[in-house]
Structure formats: C-alpha cells, structure tokens
Backbone bond lengths (Angstrom), bond angles and torsions (degrees), N, CA, C in turn:
res aa  C-N    CA-C-N  psi(-1)  N-CA   C-N-CA  omega(-1)  CA-C   N-CA-C  phi
1 M - - - 1.451 - - 1.513 109.26 -
2 S 1.339 117.68 132.62 1.445 122.04 -179.39 1.509 109.60 -123.86
3 S 1.314 115.01 148.45 1.454 120.97 174.83 1.508 107.47 -134.62
4 S 1.319 117.69 -171.86 1.453 119.95 -179.99 1.523 109.63 -80.05
5 T 1.321 117.64 -113.77 1.464 120.29 -176.73 1.515 112.46 -102.78
6 G 1.319 118.76 13.87 1.452 121.32 175.27 1.511 114.54 64.17
7 G 1.327 117.36 28.57 1.461 120.37 179.04 1.512 114.23 89.47
8 L 1.335 117.96 -6.43 1.460 120.81 177.23 1.521 109.98 -85.01
9 D 1.328 116.69 144.60 1.459 118.71 174.70 1.526 108.42 -71.94
10 P 1.343 117.98 155.53 1.472 120.76 -174.53 1.521 113.98 -53.81
11 A 1.340 117.47 -38.92 1.465 119.84 -178.93 1.530 111.18 -65.38
12 S 1.338 116.97 -43.96 1.465 120.66 179.15 1.525 110.95 -65.73
13 F 1.331 115.79 -40.45 1.461 120.49 179.44 1.524 110.28 -60.94
14 A 1.340 116.36 -49.41 1.460 120.47 -178.76 1.530 111.07 -62.70
15 W 1.343 116.83 -40.08 1.463 121.04 179.19 1.527 111.17 -64.30
16 D 1.327 116.94 -47.18 1.465 120.60 179.43 1.523 111.23 -59.61
17 H 1.329 115.13 -41.50 1.461 118.98 -178.07 1.528 111.17 -65.50
18 Q 1.324 116.96 -41.05 1.460 120.09 178.67 1.526 111.26 -66.08
19 V 1.337 116.91 -40.54 1.463 120.44 177.68 1.525 110.19 -61.66
20 Y 1.333 116.07 -43.98 1.467 121.29 178.95 1.528 110.48 -57.57
21 R 1.323 115.74 -46.06 1.460 120.26 -179.33 1.530 111.81 -62.49
22 H 1.324 115.87 -46.84 1.463 119.83 -175.71 1.526 111.62 -66.18
23 I 1.321 116.98 -37.64 1.464 119.11 178.12 1.523 110.44 -66.35
24 F 1.329 116.67 -41.67 1.465 118.86 176.35 1.522 110.81 -60.79
25 L 1.333 117.31 -44.59 1.462 120.60 -178.85 1.528 111.52 -63.34
26 S 1.328 116.94 -36.55 1.467 118.95 178.40 1.528 110.62 -64.34
27 G 1.338 116.90 -39.87 1.459 119.95 176.15 1.517 112.06 -65.10
28 L 1.336 116.72 -39.01 1.461 121.03 178.90 1.527 110.83 -65.55
29 V 1.336 116.53 -40.28 1.467 120.49 178.35 1.529 110.41 -62.84
30 I 1.333 116.89 -43.49 1.469 120.50 177.49 1.527 110.35 -59.54
31 L 1.330 116.22 -44.10 1.466 121.33 -178.62 1.526 111.16 -62.23
32 L 1.337 116.59 -48.04 1.458 120.88 -177.39 1.528 111.71 -70.48
33 Y 1.330 116.44 -41.61 1.462 120.06 -178.14 1.528 111.00 -63.86
34 D 1.328 116.52 -44.20 1.460 119.17 178.96 1.521 110.85 -66.82
35 H 1.323 116.65 -33.94 1.465 119.77 177.50 1.528 110.14 -60.41
36 L 1.326 116.18 -42.99 1.461 119.74 178.92 1.530 111.32 -66.70
37 L 1.328 116.70 -38.92 1.462 120.52 -179.29 1.528 112.03 -64.40
38 T 1.317 116.78 -35.60 1.470 120.67 -174.68 1.526 112.94 -103.65
39 L 1.333 117.25 6.85 1.462 120.02 -175.59 1.527 111.66 -63.63
40 E 1.332 117.51 -39.87 1.467 120.11 -179.83 1.527 111.18 -62.15
41 T 1.337 116.32 -43.95 1.464 119.88 177.70 1.520 110.73 -63.92
42 E 1.329 117.01 -39.80 1.465 120.58 178.38 1.524 111.09 -61.30
43 I 1.325 116.58 -43.63 1.463 120.33 -179.34 1.529 110.51 -63.05
44 Q 1.337 116.51 -43.13 1.464 120.59 -177.59 1.526 112.42 -68.60
45 T 1.323 116.78 -42.95 1.471 119.76 -171.85 1.525 113.86 -95.26
46 I 1.329 117.86 -18.60 1.471 120.80 -176.84 1.523 111.19 -112.41
47 W 1.326 116.80 -58.59 1.457 120.34 -171.71 1.531 112.84 -75.00
48 L 1.332 117.62 -35.55 1.464 120.70 -175.84 1.522 113.47 -95.45
49 S 1.304 117.68 5.00 1.462 121.21 -179.77 1.527 109.91 -109.62
50 K 1.316 115.32 174.12 1.461 120.82 -178.23 1.528 110.87 -64.25
51 P 1.342 118.43 131.27 1.476 120.37 179.93 1.522 111.71 -62.03
52 Q 1.311 115.40 137.92 1.459 122.61 176.77 1.523 108.25 -141.04
53 P 1.336 118.17 153.27 1.474 120.09 -178.21 1.525 113.56 -55.15
54 L 1.332 116.87 -40.59 1.455 118.97 -176.99 1.523 112.35 -74.06
55 K 1.315 117.35 -21.89 1.462 119.69 172.82 1.525 110.21 -73.68
56 I 1.314 116.22 -36.54 1.467 120.01 173.97 1.525 109.76 -64.53
57 W 1.328 116.27 -38.35 1.470 120.48 175.95 1.531 110.46 -60.10
58 F 1.328 116.40 -42.46 1.461 120.36 177.78 1.524 111.01 -57.79
59 L 1.319 117.02 -43.17 1.461 120.23 -179.47 1.523 111.10 -62.46
60 G 1.341 116.96 -36.36 1.455 119.36 175.62 1.512 111.77 -64.97
61 V 1.341 116.13 -45.31 1.465 120.34 178.71 1.520 110.62 -61.92
62 R 1.307 116.43 -34.95 1.464 122.25 -175.17 1.525 112.72 -77.37
63 Y 1.349 117.04 -44.47 1.460 119.46 -166.56 1.525 114.39 -102.46
64 I 1.315 119.14 -22.92 1.465 119.11 174.73 1.524 111.22 -60.14
65 P 1.347 119.73 -44.12 1.470 119.39 176.23 1.526 113.60 -62.10
66 L 1.329 117.67 -34.07 1.461 119.49 177.81 1.522 110.99 -64.87
67 L 1.327 117.01 -43.98 1.462 120.63 177.97 1.526 110.94 -66.20
68 S 1.327 116.42 -38.73 1.464 120.25 177.98 1.522 110.90 -64.12
69 S 1.324 116.96 -39.02 1.461 120.72 179.38 1.521 111.09 -65.23
70 A 1.335 116.89 -34.60 1.461 119.62 176.29 1.524 110.63 -63.91
71 A 1.338 116.74 -38.79 1.466 120.53 178.68 1.524 111.39 -66.65
72 I 1.322 117.12 -43.04 1.463 118.95 -178.19 1.525 111.32 -72.90
73 L 1.329 117.09 -22.81 1.463 120.12 173.63 1.526 110.11 -62.41
74 V 1.322 115.93 -41.29 1.470 120.31 175.22 1.520 110.14 -65.97
75 F 1.321 117.04 -38.83 1.464 121.83 -178.79 1.525 111.26 -60.37
76 Y 1.315 117.80 -43.42 1.461 121.10 -176.30 1.524 113.96 -84.16
77 F 1.342 116.84 -28.36 1.460 119.12 -171.99 1.528 113.64 -120.01
78 G 1.334 118.19 -9.59 1.452 120.32 -178.43 1.520 112.75 -76.42
79 N 1.308 115.29 161.54 1.466 121.56 179.52 1.531 108.85 -91.27
80 L 1.335 116.17 72.95 1.463 122.14 -178.17 1.518 110.26 -98.92
81 N 1.315 115.72 156.57 1.462 121.13 -176.35 1.526 109.82 -106.72
82 P 1.343 118.07 110.11 1.472 119.90 178.82 1.517 113.33 -61.36
83 E 1.321 117.69 -30.23 1.454 121.09 -176.72 1.526 112.14 -70.12
84 R 1.325 117.52 -20.95 1.466 121.09 -178.87 1.533 111.58 -101.10
85 Y 1.282 117.54 16.68 1.462 124.70 174.73 1.525 113.23 65.93
86 Q 1.344 117.51 13.57 1.459 118.66 176.33 1.527 110.71 -65.01
87 C 1.324 115.46 -45.18 1.468 120.04 -178.88 1.528 111.14 -66.45
88 A 1.339 116.45 -42.41 1.464 120.05 -178.28 1.526 110.87 -63.75
89 T 1.328 116.88 -41.01 1.462 120.59 179.17 1.521 111.22 -64.75
90 M 1.337 116.16 -43.36 1.459 119.83 178.88 1.525 111.47 -65.38
91 E 1.333 117.14 -38.40 1.461 120.88 179.68 1.524 110.94 -61.53
92 Q 1.324 117.08 -42.70 1.462 120.14 178.21 1.528 111.36 -64.04
93 A 1.337 116.28 -40.65 1.462 119.81 178.50 1.527 111.22 -65.66
94 L 1.321 116.46 -39.30 1.463 120.38 -178.79 1.519 112.12 -67.98
95 E 1.324 117.18 -33.46 1.468 119.71 175.64 1.528 110.35 -62.61
96 G 1.333 116.13 -40.36 1.458 119.82 176.93 1.521 112.28 -65.78
97 L 1.340 116.83 -39.65 1.460 120.53 178.33 1.526 111.36 -65.99
98 L 1.328 116.22 -37.53 1.465 120.25 177.99 1.526 110.70 -62.34
99 L 1.332 116.01 -44.17 1.463 120.44 177.84 1.526 110.96 -63.40
100 T 1.334 116.85 -39.39 1.464 120.85 179.14 1.522 111.42 -62.04
101 Q 1.328 116.37 -44.71 1.462 120.21 -179.26 1.523 111.66 -63.60
102 E 1.325 116.15 -45.87 1.462 119.11 -179.85 1.530 111.02 -64.91
103 S 1.331 116.68 -35.05 1.467 120.02 177.96 1.525 110.98 -65.11
104 L 1.332 116.94 -41.26 1.463 120.59 177.98 1.528 111.22 -60.45
105 V 1.330 115.88 -42.92 1.466 120.30 -179.80 1.525 110.90 -64.30
106 E 1.339 116.26 -47.67 1.467 119.66 -176.60 1.529 111.86 -68.12
107 I 1.323 117.66 -36.85 1.468 120.11 177.01 1.525 110.15 -63.64
108 T 1.329 116.36 -40.74 1.461 120.14 178.74 1.523 111.46 -62.94
109 L 1.331 116.64 -44.39 1.466 120.12 177.25 1.531 111.12 -61.48
110 T 1.327 115.88 -39.60 1.467 120.04 179.26 1.526 111.10 -64.43
111 L 1.331 116.84 -42.96 1.466 120.27 177.92 1.527 111.38 -61.63
112 R 1.318 116.42 -38.38 1.468 119.90 178.69 1.527 111.33 -61.26
113 V 1.330 115.82 -49.15 1.464 118.09 -175.32 1.527 111.02 -70.88
114 V 1.330 117.50 -34.30 1.467 120.02 176.56 1.532 110.29 -65.16
115 A 1.337 116.90 -39.68 1.466 120.37 177.30 1.521 111.45 -63.53
116 M 1.323 117.17 -36.35 1.465 120.68 178.63 1.526 111.58 -61.99
117 Y 1.320 116.96 -28.02 1.465 121.57 179.79 1.526 111.92 -99.19
118 G 1.339 116.53 19.48 1.456 120.08 175.63 1.511 113.65 65.39
119 W 1.340 117.55 32.53 1.460 123.05 -179.73 1.528 111.55 57.40
120 N 1.327 114.86 41.11 1.461 121.63 177.42 1.527 109.91 -62.13
121 L 1.333 117.00 130.80 1.463 120.96 -174.40 1.525 112.40 -63.69
122 R 1.325 117.47 -36.74 1.464 119.68 179.61 1.524 111.21 -66.76
123 I 1.331 116.02 -41.27 1.464 119.72 177.40 1.526 109.99 -65.14
124 M 1.330 116.43 -41.89 1.463 120.36 179.09 1.523 111.10 -61.59
125 A 1.337 116.67 -43.02 1.465 120.29 -179.81 1.523 111.08 -65.85
126 A 1.334 116.52 -44.22 1.463 120.01 -179.40 1.523 111.28 -63.28
127 M 1.333 116.66 -45.39 1.461 119.77 179.79 1.522 111.08 -66.96
128 G 1.344 116.80 -34.59 1.457 119.48 176.69 1.519 112.26 -63.71
129 I 1.332 116.64 -39.53 1.469 120.69 179.02 1.523 110.86 -66.83
130 F 1.336 116.33 -50.39 1.465 119.80 -179.00 1.527 111.19 -63.72
131 G 1.331 116.13 -42.49 1.456 119.61 178.62 1.516 112.25 -65.48
132 G 1.341 116.79 -38.10 1.463 120.23 177.76 1.516 112.32 -63.75
133 I 1.336 116.43 -38.94 1.467 119.98 178.01 1.523 110.46 -64.01
134 A 1.339 116.58 -45.44 1.464 120.40 179.58 1.527 111.22 -62.71
135 A 1.348 116.73 -42.44 1.462 120.31 179.39 1.526 111.35 -66.19
136 A 1.341 116.90 -39.38 1.467 120.56 179.37 1.524 111.24 -64.14
137 L 1.327 116.44 -40.84 1.467 119.48 177.67 1.523 111.07 -64.66
138 G 1.337 116.38 -40.77 1.454 119.26 177.82 1.514 112.05 -64.17
139 L 1.334 117.12 -42.83 1.462 121.03 178.54 1.519 110.86 -65.25
140 W 1.327 116.81 -40.91 1.466 120.80 177.81 1.526 111.10 -60.99
141 T 1.327 116.62 -38.73 1.463 120.47 178.22 1.519 110.93 -62.28
142 V 1.342 116.36 -43.63 1.464 120.03 -179.44 1.525 111.00 -66.34
143 V 1.343 117.02 -43.12 1.467 120.73 -179.15 1.519 110.99 -65.27
144 E 1.340 116.61 -45.20 1.458 120.93 -178.90 1.523 112.98 -71.54
145 Y 1.319 116.09 -15.76 1.468 119.97 179.51 1.520 110.77 -58.10
146 G 1.332 115.43 -37.05 1.458 120.02 176.59 1.519 112.56 67.44
147 H 1.334 114.83 -154.24 1.458 120.06 179.67 1.524 108.58 -80.74
148 P 1.334 118.53 117.71 1.462 120.33 -174.18 1.524 113.01 -67.14
149 Q 1.315 114.46 151.25 1.458 121.24 175.95 1.521 108.57 -92.21
150 M 1.318 116.91 116.91 1.455 121.66 -178.34 1.529 109.66 -98.57
151 L 1.315 115.34 140.17 1.458 121.89 -179.60 1.524 110.09 -102.96
152 I 1.312 115.73 154.12 1.458 121.67 -176.73 1.521 109.29 -124.97
153 M 1.325 115.28 130.83 1.460 121.37 175.40 1.518 107.93 -136.77
154 P 1.327 118.45 110.08 1.464 120.50 -179.42 1.529 111.25 -56.33
155 G 1.327 115.43 136.84 1.455 120.15 177.56 1.514 114.76 92.24
156 L 1.334 118.23 -8.23 1.463 121.49 179.22 1.524 109.77 -109.44
157 S 1.317 116.67 128.57 1.458 120.61 177.20 1.522 109.94 -83.51
158 G 1.313 115.22 168.57 1.456 119.51 179.40 1.517 112.58 84.06
159 C 1.320 115.09 178.52 1.465 121.47 -178.04 1.522 110.17 -104.30
160 H 1.317 115.54 150.44 1.457 122.22 -177.62 1.527 107.87 -131.01
161 T 1.326 116.22 116.83 1.455 121.26 -175.57 1.516 110.98 -105.75
162 A 1.330 116.04 133.90 1.462 121.20 173.69 1.525 109.10 -90.57
163 I 1.323 116.53 134.16 1.464 122.11 177.16 1.524 107.80 -110.86
164 P 1.340 118.63 95.89 1.469 120.35 179.26 1.521 111.41 -58.96
165 R 1.327 115.41 161.03 1.455 120.90 -175.78 1.532 112.23 -57.82
166 A 1.329 117.02 -44.63 1.465 120.39 -178.78 1.527 111.10 -62.89
167 T 1.335 116.56 -40.69 1.460 120.63 178.66 1.520 111.04 -65.44
168 A 1.327 116.43 -40.77 1.465 120.82 179.56 1.526 111.30 -62.18
169 L 1.329 116.49 -40.75 1.467 119.81 -179.75 1.525 111.24 -68.18
170 R 1.343 117.12 -38.80 1.471 119.41 176.00 1.526 110.61 -62.49
171 S 1.331 116.20 -43.20 1.465 119.92 178.71 1.521 111.11 -63.01
172 A 1.331 115.91 -38.86 1.466 119.73 178.29 1.523 110.94 -60.87
173 G 1.341 116.94 -36.95 1.460 120.29 177.51 1.520 111.79 -62.36
174 G 1.336 116.72 -41.79 1.458 120.40 177.86 1.521 112.69 -64.30
175 W 1.327 116.32 -42.49 1.459 120.29 178.98 1.524 111.58 -68.32
176 L 1.320 117.10 -35.31 1.464 120.11 176.44 1.530 111.02 -64.46
177 A 1.338 116.47 -40.25 1.467 119.69 177.74 1.526 110.86 -61.95
178 Q 1.320 116.51 -41.39 1.459 120.25 177.18 1.527 110.79 -64.83
179 F 1.329 116.04 -40.31 1.460 120.79 178.55 1.534 110.93 -60.97
180 L 1.320 116.88 -43.29 1.463 120.72 178.34 1.529 111.43 -65.23
181 L 1.336 116.44 -37.17 1.464 119.73 177.20 1.526 110.45 -63.70
182 D 1.335 117.09 -39.79 1.464 120.42 176.50 1.526 111.20 -61.72
183 I 1.341 116.40 -39.17 1.465 120.08 178.46 1.532 110.49 -63.46
184 I 1.338 116.82 -41.97 1.467 120.63 178.62 1.527 110.61 -62.63
185 V 1.334 116.26 -44.16 1.466 120.32 178.82 1.526 110.54 -60.82
186 F 1.323 116.11 -44.73 1.463 119.26 179.98 1.527 111.04 -65.14
187 G 1.333 116.95 -41.58 1.457 120.33 179.32 1.518 112.11 -60.90
188 L 1.339 116.75 -44.11 1.463 120.31 178.52 1.527 111.56 -66.08
189 T 1.346 116.17 -37.03 1.462 119.91 177.59 1.526 111.07 -64.20
190 A 1.339 115.68 -45.82 1.463 120.10 -179.90 1.532 111.06 -64.15
191 Y 1.332 116.73 -39.15 1.465 120.01 -179.61 1.527 111.25 -66.27
192 R 1.339 116.26 -39.79 1.463 119.40 178.24 1.526 110.62 -64.67
193 A 1.341 116.27 -40.74 1.460 119.79 177.74 1.528 110.74 -63.76
194 Y 1.339 116.80 -37.75 1.467 120.52 178.38 1.526 110.56 -66.04
195 Q 1.324 116.79 -40.58 1.462 120.34 178.52 1.525 111.77 -60.36
196 D 1.321 116.60 -36.82 1.463 121.47 -175.79 1.527 112.00 -104.40
197 R 1.319 117.99 25.09 1.466 121.08 -175.81 1.529 111.92 -60.34
198 S 1.335 117.09 -37.02 1.466 119.05 -179.82 1.523 110.97 -67.07
199 T 1.323 116.14 -39.19 1.462 120.18 177.88 1.518 110.86 -66.78
200 I 1.335 116.60 -40.31 1.459 121.07 179.39 1.525 110.39 -61.32
201 Q 1.333 117.02 -40.02 1.459 120.68 178.71 1.526 111.52 -69.81
202 F 1.338 115.80 -34.58 1.462 120.25 -176.74 1.527 112.04 -79.19
203 I 1.329 116.48 -33.23 1.465 120.95 -177.51 1.527 108.80 -122.49
204 P 1.322 118.55 88.00 1.469 120.40 178.01 1.530 110.81 -60.64
205 G 1.307 116.28 141.80 1.458 120.98 178.27 1.509 114.46 83.52
206 S 1.333 118.77 15.47 1.460 120.77 179.64 1.521 110.46 -66.45
207 L 1.324 115.49 161.24 1.460 119.43 -179.05 1.521 111.82 -65.76
208 I 1.334 116.56 -36.97 1.461 119.09 177.65 1.524 110.13 -61.80
209 E 1.329 116.26 -43.22 1.467 119.68 178.54 1.520 110.73 -61.89
210 R 1.328 116.23 -43.86 1.462 120.44 179.93 1.531 110.96 -63.02
211 M 1.332 116.89 -45.48 1.461 120.92 -178.57 1.523 111.41 -67.23
212 A 1.336 116.80 -38.20 1.461 119.84 178.42 1.521 110.91 -67.70
213 R 1.323 116.69 -43.16 1.462 120.26 -179.92 1.526 111.17 -64.45
214 D 1.329 116.57 -47.52 1.463 120.03 179.13 1.524 111.41 -63.81
215 G 1.355 116.60 -40.13 1.459 119.93 179.39 1.510 112.48 -64.06
216 A 1.341 116.79 -38.96 1.462 120.24 177.91 1.521 110.79 -65.29
217 M 1.333 116.62 -40.12 1.458 120.57 177.85 1.517 110.81 -61.84
218 Y 1.341 116.25 -45.65 1.465 120.69 179.06 1.521 110.45 -59.19
219 F 1.334 116.40 -46.97 1.461 120.55 -175.42 1.524 111.19 -63.49
220 R 1.319 117.70 -43.80 1.464 120.53 -177.72 1.514 111.54 -60.26
221 I 1.322 116.56 -40.74 1.461 119.88 -176.18 1.522 111.28 -77.70
222 I 1.325 116.10 -48.69 1.458 118.99 -171.00 1.516 112.39 -74.11
223 V 1.339 118.15 -26.78 1.457 119.85 -179.59 1.527 110.28 -63.70
224 L 1.319 117.36 -38.69 1.462 120.42 179.34 1.529 110.89 -68.04
225 A 1.334 116.43 -41.70 1.464 119.91 179.20 1.527 111.11 -65.29
226 N 1.337 117.28 -41.97 1.462 120.73 178.78 1.521 111.80 -63.69
227 L 1.327 116.51 -43.55 1.460 119.89 179.58 1.522 111.15 -63.42
228 A 1.326 116.83 -40.34 1.463 119.92 178.37 1.525 111.09 -62.61
229 N 1.334 117.02 -41.79 1.462 120.17 179.13 1.521 111.46 -66.45
230 I 1.332 116.89 -40.25 1.466 120.71 178.11 1.523 110.68 -62.06
231 L 1.330 116.87 -38.84 1.465 120.47 178.58 1.526 111.39 -64.36
232 T 1.341 117.75 -37.64 1.469 118.74 177.76 1.529 110.92 -64.65
233 L 1.328 117.16 -33.13 1.466 119.94 178.75 1.523 111.61 -70.05
234 F 1.314 117.02 -34.13 1.462 120.29 179.07 1.529 112.45 -81.64
235 L 1.319 117.44 -33.69 1.462 120.59 -169.64 1.526 114.67 -113.01
236 G 1.338 118.28 -16.19 1.455 120.10 -173.82 1.517 113.27 -78.38
237 D 1.356 115.40 163.01 1.459 120.18 175.71 1.528 109.08 -80.11
238 I 1.326 117.54 -170.34 1.467 120.98 -172.38 1.527 113.21 -65.95
239 M 1.348 117.47 -18.72 1.464 119.27 177.86 1.520 112.72 -103.04
240 I 1.325 117.51 -31.01 1.462 121.11 -177.20 1.530 111.92 -80.19
241 A 1.340 117.58 -26.09 1.471 120.59 -178.52 1.531 110.83 -55.31
242 G 1.314 116.40 125.87 1.460 120.94 179.33 1.508 114.79 74.77
243 I 1.325 116.90 19.00 1.464 120.41 -174.64 1.530 112.49 -63.41
244 L 1.339 116.63 -24.80 1.466 120.70 -177.12 1.530 113.16 -96.02
245 S 1.325 117.99 7.09 1.470 119.91 -175.36 1.524 112.27 -60.09
246 W 1.324 117.24 -51.93 1.457 120.04 -178.43 1.516 111.16 -69.53
247 W 1.334 117.05 -36.84 1.466 120.50 178.59 1.525 110.35 -63.17
248 T 1.335 116.57 -45.24 1.463 120.92 179.14 1.525 111.15 -63.35
249 T 1.327 116.18 -40.51 1.462 119.77 179.19 1.523 111.16 -65.12
250 S 1.330 117.06 -42.03 1.467 120.37 177.65 1.520 110.88 -61.14
251 L 1.329 116.59 -42.33 1.460 120.36 178.50 1.529 111.01 -64.39
252 S 1.334 117.10 -40.22 1.468 120.89 177.96 1.521 110.81 -61.00
253 V 1.327 116.05 -42.73 1.465 120.37 -179.35 1.525 110.60 -64.54
254 V 1.333 116.55 -43.49 1.466 120.43 178.28 1.528 110.76 -57.61
255 L 1.322 116.45 -47.59 1.463 120.66 -176.37 1.527 112.03 -68.39
256 I 1.341 117.23 -43.52 1.463 119.03 -177.25 1.526 110.60 -68.78
257 C 1.340 117.94 -33.72 1.461 120.20 176.57 1.524 111.00 -66.53
258 R 1.323 116.58 -38.15 1.467 119.49 176.49 1.529 110.88 -65.17
259 L 1.325 116.87 -40.86 1.461 120.01 177.20 1.526 111.19 -60.02
260 M 1.329 116.10 -44.08 1.462 120.18 -178.90 1.528 111.38 -67.46
261 L 1.336 117.03 -40.89 1.459 120.01 179.35 1.525 111.60 -66.81
262 N 1.331 116.99 -35.36 1.463 119.93 176.87 1.524 111.26 -59.54
263 L 1.335 116.37 -43.64 1.463 119.70 179.82 1.526 111.68 -71.94
264 Q 1.331 116.51 -36.51 1.460 119.20 176.40 1.526 110.29 -62.49
265 R 1.324 115.97 -41.58 1.462 119.88 179.96 1.522 111.13 -66.17
266 A 1.336 116.38 -39.22 1.468 119.83 176.84 1.524 110.50 -63.91
267 G 1.331 116.89 -41.36 1.457 120.65 -179.68 1.515 112.75 -67.86
268 A 1.358 116.21 -30.30 1.460 120.00 178.92 1.521 112.19 -82.20
269 G 1.357 116.13 -4.85 1.461 119.82 179.89 1.502 113.28 73.61
270 V 1.348 117.36 28.77 1.457 120.66 179.39 1.518 108.34 -80.32
271 Q 1.314 117.86 106.32 1.458 123.36 -179.51 1.522 108.58 -130.20
272 T 1.294 115.51 159.56 1.456 119.55 -176.60 1.522 113.15 -90.35
273 E 1.339 118.13 -39.35 1.449 119.98 -172.40 1.531 113.70 -126.77
274 E 1.312 118.36 -37.29 1.455 120.84 -170.71 1.519 111.15 -117.65
275 N 1.326 115.06 154.13 1.447 120.40 173.18 1.512 109.33 -90.39
276 F 1.348 116.66 155.78 1.451 121.33 -177.17 1.515 109.53 -132.91
277 E 1.294 115.86 154.74 1.453 120.68 173.10 1.517 108.73 -125.49
278 S 1.313 116.13 162.93 1.461 121.23 -179.54 1.517 110.04 -84.85
279 T 1.336 116.67 130.81 1.460 122.98 175.95 1.511 107.96 -115.05
280 E 1.322 116.90 115.51 1.452 120.72 -172.91 1.523 110.97 -90.63
281 L 1.336 115.46 130.49 1.446 123.57 173.25 1.522 107.55 -124.10
282 P 1.348 119.38 168.83 1.464 120.61 -177.09 1.519 112.55 -55.07
283 E 1.311 117.51 124.53 1.462 127.17 171.71 1.523 114.29 70.06
284 I 1.345 118.07 -3.02 1.460 118.19 -177.44 1.519 108.36 -155.73
285 H 1.311 116.87 158.11 1.450 121.01 -178.23 1.511 109.48 -119.92
286 F 1.317 115.76 143.00 1.449 121.42 -179.32 1.521 109.55 -119.02
287 V 1.308 114.41 169.10 1.455 120.10 177.75 1.510 108.36 -110.88
288 G 1.314 117.71 120.59 1.458 121.40 179.38 1.511 110.78 -119.32
289 Q 1.347 117.23 155.25 1.448 121.96 -177.27 1.527 110.48 -73.40
290 N 1.328 115.96 143.01 1.458 121.61 174.28 1.514 107.63 -166.81
291 L 1.325 117.12 152.18 1.449 120.58 179.00 1.514 111.98 -83.92
292 A 1.329 116.89 -10.84 1.460 120.38 179.78 1.514 109.73 -73.91
293 P 1.346 118.13 153.52 1.467 120.12 178.21 1.504 111.48 -63.61
294 P 1.343 117.92 152.51 1.462 121.27 -177.93 1.516 111.45 -66.38
295 R 1.341 116.67 147.95 1.459 121.30 175.74 1.523 109.26 -118.77
296 T 1.331 115.67 152.20 1.462 121.32 -178.55 1.514 109.84 -85.32
297 D 1.333 116.54 140.03 1.466 121.20 -178.62 1.521 108.02 -137.77
298 D 1.339 117.07 122.81 1.466 119.68 -178.92 1.504 111.76 -58.37
299 G 1.316 117.49 -38.67 1.461 120.42 -179.75 1.501 111.26 -61.89
300 L 1.348 116.80 -40.79 1.462 119.91 178.69 1.509 111.00 -66.12
301 G 1.338 116.03 -44.18 1.459 118.47 -178.64 1.501 112.21 -60.58
302 S 1.353 117.29 -37.18 1.460 119.73 -178.46 1.507 111.97 -68.82
303 L 1.337 116.18 -22.57 1.459 118.67 -178.09 1.507 111.52 -91.17
304 V 1.349 115.97 -47.42 1.453 117.93 -170.63 1.515 112.68 -73.86
305 N 1.300 118.71 -14.08 1.450 119.80 178.56 1.506 113.21 -83.26
306 V 1.370 119.41 4.95 1.458 121.86 179.39 1.495 108.92 -73.35
C-alpha cells in the first residue's frame, strides 16, 4: 500500500528521508571500518585455526549483518517502485533480517554469561525464559507489522516507510524487552566478577576479568544507543520513528564481534610480551602468568570460544 507523504509537508519529508539515509550510512561505515580493523585477528583466530561450531557461529554474527546492510543500501538508494510492491516486499524482509541480527547478538551474550557460571542449569533456564520472552515480543512485532505503508515523494530515490503510532509502540516494546535482557546479562556478569574479585586481583588477565571488562564496555555503549532508539519510537513522527534501529544493530554487531575475537585471541594464546598458562579453578579456567610455554586445555577452549 502506498500513499503520498503521510501528512508531512514536502520539506519535512525530504529532510526526514535524508536524515534516515545518513544515519544508516554512518552505521554501515562503522560496521565496515571495524571489520577492516579486526580482519587480521579474524583471519588468525577463525580462518587459520581448527574449525569449531562456535567459530562458525561467529561468522554468522559477523557476515549476516554485512549482507543485510547491502540489501538495505538498495532499499534506501535504489530506484525501486513503491506502486509495484517492491519497496513493501523489501521492507518486510528487512524487518525479519533486523530481528535475526538482534537475536544472534542476544544469544551470543546469553552464551557468554552462561559460560561464566559454568553452564549452571538454573542460569541457563532463567536466561532461556528471559531470552524467549524478548524473542517472542520481537517476532510478534514483525508479524503484527503487516503490509507496510510506503510513502511517495517525487524526485527522491529509494523507499520511504511510514511507521504508524501503533506500530511504533509495538516496536518500542520489543526494544525495551531487549534492553531489559541486556541489563540482566550485565547484572549477572558484574555479580560473577564480584564473586571472583579475589581471584581477579590475584591473577591479572583472567578470563573472568576479561569477560567482565568487555561486558561492561558493551553495556555502557549499547545502553545509550538502545535508549535513543526507543525514544525515537515513542516521540518520532511516522518517518523518524525507529530511525536508529539499523544503526543500533550495526553497533551491537561491532561490539559483540570484538568481544568474541578478544576471547578467541586469549584462547589462542595471542599475547604481545609474555607467555601464559592455564590455571584451572572450579567450573571455569583462568589465564595466569608463567614463563613456561602455554599448554592446551579442553576446558579453556570450551569457554573462550563463546
């Protein structure tokens, strides 16, 4: 279904569309630039090492967003015809891709925190329940989205989607659920670090310390981006609502890939100056300093590949 400018005057419509494009491009630049920065580490720890299921998972987290970004680049800048349902079909597909990307990120975060607790069944069950609720809300948002309303502005290329108020509020609910899941993940990470604070002080560079530090960095950055996107859904007009969705998702992918590569590098023993050996503690393995050459430990490999 297509309409004109959805009640916006031509100047506002054109401005909103340009802002939407530029924000998407900024997210794409961040995604591509970080990919280039970390490509050498990816080649060393993923492509040139023994294949493992979680390394294949990393490749999905890494490259599905890149392919999705290529599709949305066509959506915003391609010469598509809204009257022939090309834009509407692509919009529905992109909503599914957005949900897929966010699901990959949240599943990865969940696996990290479950690994920190030694695959404790209670933690696994709790995270499964919270994650299932967040995923169900996201899926419900996509299903209820229905056939999108496409807007038409002569002289502007690309597709223009209207986000009605009811749709924006449903989307805000899904993003809020994801935001709460991130808070739970961060809380569990911080609590685990607090439990092992004496070990962290005694063994600098332990995996718990690394995971807690990286998790705190992720939370600080992504919480602000998520809140900003949620505010656009509550306060934005039919074109501005959800304007930061793809940008926030790109940022999430960048951060989670860095977290995964950091652990892969630690597991591969990639260090700059000193050698390390594995120090085993109950349910988890840490990295402690030693002059002896590093040794391989199945328990460590199962953890650091998350």
